[in-house]
N, CA, C and O atoms as a GROMACS GRO file, in nm:
protein
  304
    1MET      N    1   9.385  10.053  13.288
    1MET     CA    2   9.391   9.932  13.209
    1MET      C    3   9.537   9.890  13.194
    1MET      O    4   9.620   9.968  13.148
    2SER      N    5   9.567   9.767  13.235
    2SER     CA    6   9.704   9.721  13.227
    2SER      C    7   9.736   9.672  13.086
    2SER      O    8   9.646   9.638  13.009
    3LYS      N    9   9.864   9.669  13.052
    3LYS     CA   10   9.908   9.628  12.920
    3LYS      C   11   9.952   9.481  12.921
    3LYS      O   12  10.060   9.448  12.873
    4VAL      N   13   9.865   9.393  12.976
    4VAL     CA   14   9.896   9.252  12.989
    4VAL      C   15   9.785   9.171  12.924
    4VAL      O   16   9.667   9.204  12.940
    5CYS      N   17   9.822   9.066  12.851
    5CYS     CA   18   9.724   8.978  12.787
    5CYS      C   19   9.648   8.900  12.895
    5CYS      O   20   9.709   8.846  12.987
    6ASP      N   21   9.514   8.896  12.882
    6ASP     CA   22   9.432   8.825  12.981
    6ASP      C   23   9.442   8.673  12.967
    6ASP      O   24   9.405   8.602  13.060
    7ILE      N   25   9.491   8.622  12.855
    7ILE     CA   26   9.499   8.478  12.833
    7ILE      C   27   9.636   8.422  12.872
    7ILE      O   28   9.644   8.332  12.955
    8CYS      N   29   9.743   8.475  12.814
    8CYS     CA   30   9.876   8.418  12.836
    8CYS      C   31   9.961   8.497  12.934
    8CYS      O   32  10.064   8.448  12.980
    9GLY      N   33   9.921   8.621  12.968
    9GLY     CA   34   9.997   8.701  13.063
    9GLY      C   35  10.116   8.774  13.003
    9GLY      O   36  10.201   8.824  13.077
   10LYS      N   37  10.122   8.781  12.870
   10LYS     CA   38  10.233   8.851  12.805
   10LYS      C   39  10.221   9.000  12.833
   10LYS      O   40  10.114   9.058  12.820
   11GLY      N   41  10.333   9.062  12.871
   11GLY     CA   42  10.333   9.204  12.905
   11GLY      C   43  10.451   9.276  12.843
   11GLY      O   44  10.526   9.217  12.766
   12PRO      N   45  10.469   9.404  12.877
   12PRO     CA   46  10.580   9.479  12.822
   12PRO      C   47  10.716   9.431  12.873
   12PRO      O   48  10.729   9.386  12.987
   13VAL      N   49  10.817   9.442  12.786
   13VAL     CA   50  10.952   9.401  12.820
   13VAL      C   51  11.045   9.519  12.792
   13VAL      O   52  11.032   9.585  12.689
   14ALA      N   53  11.138   9.546  12.883
   14ALA     CA   54  11.231   9.658  12.867
   14ALA      C   55  11.347   9.618  12.778
   14ALA      O   56  11.388   9.502  12.775
   15GLY      N   57  11.399   9.715  12.705
   15GLY     CA   58  11.514   9.691  12.618
   15GLY      C   59  11.588   9.820  12.594
   15GLY      O   60  11.568   9.920  12.664
   16ARG      N   61  11.676   9.819  12.494
   16ARG     CA   62  11.756   9.937  12.463
   16ARG      C   63  11.752   9.963  12.313
   16ARG      O   64  11.740   9.870  12.233
   17SER      N   65  11.762  10.089  12.276
   17SER     CA   66  11.776  10.129  12.137
   17SER      C   67  11.916  10.188  12.122
   17SER      O   68  11.951  10.285  12.189
   18ILE      N   69  11.997  10.127  12.034
   18ILE     CA   70  12.136  10.167  12.018
   18ILE      C   71  12.152  10.245  11.888
   18ILE      O   72  12.114  10.197  11.782
   19THR      N   73  12.208  10.365  11.897
   19THR     CA   74  12.235  10.449  11.781
   19THR      C   75  12.383  10.439  11.747
   19THR      O   76  12.469  10.457  11.833
   20GLN      N   77  12.412  10.408  11.618
   20GLN     CA   78  12.551  10.392  11.574
   20GLN      C   79  12.578  10.479  11.453
   20GLN      O   80  12.487  10.514  11.378
   21ARG      N   81  12.706  10.514  11.434
   21ARG     CA   82  12.747  10.587  11.315
   21ARG      C   83  12.872  10.520  11.260
   21ARG      O   84  12.941  10.446  11.331
   22GLY      N   85  12.902  10.547  11.135
   22GLY     CA   86  13.018  10.489  11.070
   22GLY      C   87  12.979  10.376  10.977
   22GLY      O   88  12.862  10.340  10.966
   23MET      N   89  13.079  10.323  10.910
   23MET     CA   90  13.058  10.214  10.814
   23MET      C   91  13.115  10.085  10.869
   23MET      O   92  13.222  10.085  10.931
   24ALA      N   93  13.047   9.975  10.847
   24ALA     CA   94  13.092   9.845  10.896
   24ALA      C   95  13.224   9.806  10.831
   24ALA      O   96  13.254   9.846  10.719
   25LYS      N   97  13.304   9.727  10.904
   25LYS     CA   98  13.435   9.685  10.853
   25LYS      C   99  13.422   9.602  10.727
   25LYS      O  100  13.504   9.615  10.636
   26LYS      N  101  13.320   9.516  10.720
   26LYS     CA  102  13.307   9.431  10.602
   26LYS      C  103  13.261   9.508  10.479
   26LYS      O  104  13.264   9.455  10.367
   27LYS      N  105  13.219   9.634  10.498
   27LYS     CA  106  13.185   9.720  10.384
   27LYS      C  107  13.298   9.816  10.350
   27LYS      O  108  13.282   9.903  10.264
   28GLY      N  109  13.414   9.799  10.416
   28GLY     CA  110  13.529   9.882  10.383
   28GLY      C  111  13.552   9.997  10.480
   28GLY      O  112  13.642  10.079  10.457
   29GLY      N  113  13.475  10.006  10.586
   29GLY     CA  114  13.492  10.115  10.682
   29GLY      C  115  13.584  10.078  10.796
   29GLY      O  116  13.644   9.970  10.795
   30VAL      N  117  13.594  10.166  10.894
   30VAL     CA  118  13.679  10.141  11.010
   30VAL      C  119  13.600  10.082  11.127
   30VAL      O  120  13.659  10.053  11.231
   31GLY      N  121  13.471  10.063  11.111
   31GLY     CA  122  13.389  10.001  11.215
   31GLY      C  123  13.280  10.095  11.264
   31GLY      O  124  13.290  10.217  11.249
   32LYS      N  125  13.178  10.037  11.325
   32LYS     CA  126  13.066  10.114  11.377
   32LYS      C  127  13.100  10.165  11.516
   32LYS      O  128  13.162  10.095  11.596
   33LYS      N  129  13.060  10.288  11.544
   33LYS     CA  130  13.081  10.348  11.675
   33LYS      C  131  12.946  10.376  11.739
   33LYS      O  132  12.857  10.431  11.674
   34THR      N  133  12.929  10.339  11.864
   34THR     CA  134  12.805  10.364  11.936
   34THR      C  135  12.803  10.508  11.984
   34THR      O  136  12.895  10.553  12.052
   35THR      N  137  12.697  10.581  11.946
   35THR     CA  138  12.688  10.722  11.985
   35THR      C  139  12.580  10.746  12.090
   35THR      O  140  12.575  10.855  12.147
   36GLY      N  141  12.495  10.648  12.116
   36GLY     CA  142  12.392  10.668  12.217
   36GLY      C  143  12.315  10.541  12.245
   36GLY      O  144  12.292  10.460  12.155
   37ILE      N  145  12.274  10.524  12.369
   37ILE     CA  146  12.192  10.411  12.409
   37ILE      C  147  12.077  10.468  12.491
   37ILE      O  148  12.099  10.535  12.592
   38THR      N  149  11.953  10.441  12.448
   38THR     CA  150  11.836  10.488  12.521
   38THR      C  151  11.747  10.370  12.556
   38THR      O  152  11.744  10.270  12.484
   39LYS      N  153  11.677  10.381  12.667
   39LYS     CA  154  11.585  10.276  12.708
   39LYS      C  155  11.457  10.284  12.627
   39LYS      O  156  11.413  10.392  12.589
   40ARG      N  157  11.396  10.168  12.601
   40ARG     CA  158  11.268  10.162  12.530
   40ARG      C  159  11.189  10.042  12.580
   40ARG      O  160  11.241   9.958  12.655
   41MET      N  161  11.064  10.034  12.538
   41MET     CA  162  10.976   9.925  12.580
   41MET      C  163  10.928   9.849  12.456
   41MET      O  164  10.894   9.910  12.354
   42PHE      N  165  10.925   9.716  12.466
   42PHE     CA  166  10.865   9.631  12.365
   42PHE      C  167  10.728   9.591  12.420
   42PHE      O  168  10.720   9.514  12.516
   43ARG      N  169  10.621   9.643  12.358
   43ARG     CA  170  10.486   9.618  12.409
   43ARG      C  171  10.414   9.516  12.322
   43ARG      O  172  10.430   9.519  12.199
   44PRO      N  173  10.335   9.426  12.382
   44PRO     CA  174  10.261   9.329  12.302
   44PRO      C  175  10.148   9.396  12.224
   44PRO      O  176  10.098   9.501  12.264
   45ASN      N  177  10.109   9.335  12.113
   45ASN     CA  178  10.001   9.385  12.030
   45ASN      C  179   9.869   9.334  12.089
   45ASN      O  180   9.824   9.224  12.057
   46LEU      N  181   9.808   9.416  12.175
   46LEU     CA  182   9.685   9.377  12.244
   46LEU      C  183   9.563   9.431  12.172
   46LEU      O  184   9.562   9.546  12.126
   47GLN      N  185   9.459   9.348  12.162
   47GLN     CA  186   9.333   9.386  12.100
   47GLN      C  187   9.221   9.368  12.201
   47GLN      O  188   9.219   9.269  12.276
   48ASN      N  189   9.128   9.463  12.204
   48ASN     CA  190   9.014   9.456  12.295
   48ASN      C  191   8.900   9.386  12.220
   48ASN      O  192   8.837   9.446  12.134
   49ILE      N  193   8.874   9.257  12.253
   49ILE     CA  194   8.774   9.179  12.180
   49ILE      C  195   8.679   9.111  12.278
   49ILE      O  196   8.710   9.094  12.396
   50LYS      N  197   8.563   9.071  12.226
   50LYS     CA  198   8.466   8.995  12.305
   50LYS      C  199   8.495   8.847  12.289
   50LYS      O  200   8.504   8.796  12.177
   51ILE      N  201   8.512   8.778  12.403
   51ILE     CA  202   8.540   8.635  12.400
   51ILE      C  203   8.436   8.561  12.482
   51ILE      O  204   8.368   8.619  12.566
   52ARG      N  205   8.425   8.431  12.456
   52ARG     CA  206   8.329   8.346  12.527
   52ARG      C  207   8.403   8.269  12.636
   52ARG      O  208   8.496   8.193  12.606
   53ILE      N  209   8.361   8.288  12.762
   53ILE     CA  210   8.420   8.218  12.875
   53ILE      C  211   8.309   8.162  12.962
   53ILE      O  212   8.221   8.236  13.007
   54ASN      N  213   8.311   8.033  12.986
   54ASN     CA  214   8.215   7.962  13.073
   54ASN      C  215   8.070   7.990  13.033
   54ASN      O  216   7.985   8.012  13.119
   55GLY      N  217   8.043   7.990  12.905
   55GLY     CA  218   7.907   8.010  12.856
   55GLY      C  219   7.863   8.155  12.849
   55GLY      O  220   7.755   8.184  12.797
   56GLY      N  221   7.944   8.247  12.900
   56GLY     CA  222   7.909   8.389  12.896
   56GLY      C  223   8.008   8.467  12.810
   56GLY      O  224   8.114   8.416  12.774
   57ASN      N  225   7.972   8.590  12.778
   57ASN     CA  226   8.058   8.676  12.699
   57ASN      C  227   8.131   8.775  12.788
   57ASN      O  228   8.075   8.822  12.887
   58LYS      N  229   8.255   8.806  12.753
   58LYS     CA  230   8.336   8.898  12.831
   58LYS      C  231   8.427   8.975  12.736
   58LYS      O  232   8.477   8.919  12.638
   59THR      N  233   8.448   9.104  12.764
   59THR     CA  234   8.543   9.183  12.688
   59THR      C  235   8.680   9.170  12.754
   59THR      O  236   8.693   9.189  12.875
   60ALA      N  237   8.781   9.139  12.674
   60ALA     CA  238   8.914   9.114  12.730
   60ALA      C  239   9.021   9.170  12.638
   60ALA      O  240   9.000   9.184  12.517
   61LEU      N  241   9.137   9.203  12.697
   61LEU     CA  242   9.256   9.241  12.621
   61LEU      C  243   9.332   9.113  12.589
   61LEU      O  244   9.380   9.044  12.679
   62VAL      N  245   9.344   9.082  12.460
   62VAL     CA  246   9.408   8.958  12.418
   62VAL      C  247   9.514   8.992  12.314
   62VAL      O  248   9.491   9.073  12.224
   63CYS      N  249   9.633   8.930  12.326
   63CYS     CA  250   9.739   8.954  12.229
   63CYS      C  251   9.706   8.881  12.099
   63CYS      O  252   9.634   8.782  12.099
   64THR      N  253   9.760   8.933  11.989
   64THR     CA  254   9.730   8.876  11.859
   64THR      C  255   9.785   8.734  11.843
   64THR      O  256   9.734   8.657  11.762
   65THR      N  257   9.888   8.699  11.919
   65THR     CA  258   9.940   8.563  11.913
   65THR      C  259   9.836   8.463  11.963
   65THR      O  260   9.819   8.357  11.904
   66CYS      N  261   9.766   8.496  12.071
   66CYS     CA  262   9.662   8.408  12.125
   66CYS      C  263   9.544   8.399  12.028
   66CYS      O  264   9.482   8.293  12.015
   67ILE      N  265   9.511   8.511  11.961
   67ILE     CA  266   9.400   8.510  11.866
   67ILE      C  267   9.433   8.420  11.748
   67ILE      O  268   9.349   8.341  11.705
   68ARG      N  269   9.556   8.430  11.694
   68ARG     CA  270   9.595   8.351  11.578
   68ARG      C  271   9.609   8.203  11.612
   68ARG      O  272   9.578   8.118  11.529
   69CYS      N  273   9.655   8.170  11.734
   69CYS     CA  274   9.675   8.031  11.773
   69CYS      C  275   9.544   7.960  11.807
   69CYS      O  276   9.542   7.838  11.818
   70GLY      N  277   9.436   8.035  11.823
   70GLY     CA  278   9.308   7.975  11.854
   70GLY      C  279   9.289   7.943  12.003
   70GLY      O  280   9.212   7.854  12.037
   71LYS      N  281   9.357   8.015  12.090
   71LYS     CA  282   9.343   7.992  12.234
   71LYS      C  283   9.212   8.047  12.288
   71LYS      O  284   9.174   8.016  12.402
   72ILE      N  285   9.142   8.129  12.210
   72ILE     CA  286   9.016   8.188  12.254
   72ILE      C  287   8.910   8.160  12.149
   72ILE      O  288   8.942   8.129  12.034
   73THR      N  289   8.784   8.171  12.190
   73THR     CA  290   8.672   8.166  12.096
   73THR      C  291   8.601   8.298  12.101
   73THR      O  292   8.560   8.342  12.208
   74LYS      N  293   8.585   8.362  11.985
   74LYS     CA  294   8.521   8.492  11.978
   74LYS      C  295   8.371   8.477  12.001
   74LYS      O  296   8.310   8.378  11.959
   75ALA      N  297   8.313   8.576  12.068
   75ALA     CA  298   8.168   8.580  12.088
   75ALA      C  299   8.103   8.638  11.964
   75ALA      O  300   8.155   8.730  11.902
   76ALA      N  301   7.988   8.584  11.930
   76ALA     CA  302   7.920   8.631  11.809
   76ALA      C  303   7.828   8.749  11.839
   76ALA      O  304   7.763   8.801  11.748
   0.00000   0.00000   0.00000
């Protein structure tokens, strides 16, 4: 099962998690120092729901943004 929305095609996006130590200059410190950078993934909030397509019902992975915007109609 792929981690992609069946309606809008939203999928995972790569990013970084930055670890810092020290106190910020505006708080009276000497500045923040980066101590580590690790890769991470930003994954969409996908829900497995029944939707109505072309008069029939289908189970699909849909992101919560599409559900809230009303891009789909739920099957009863």
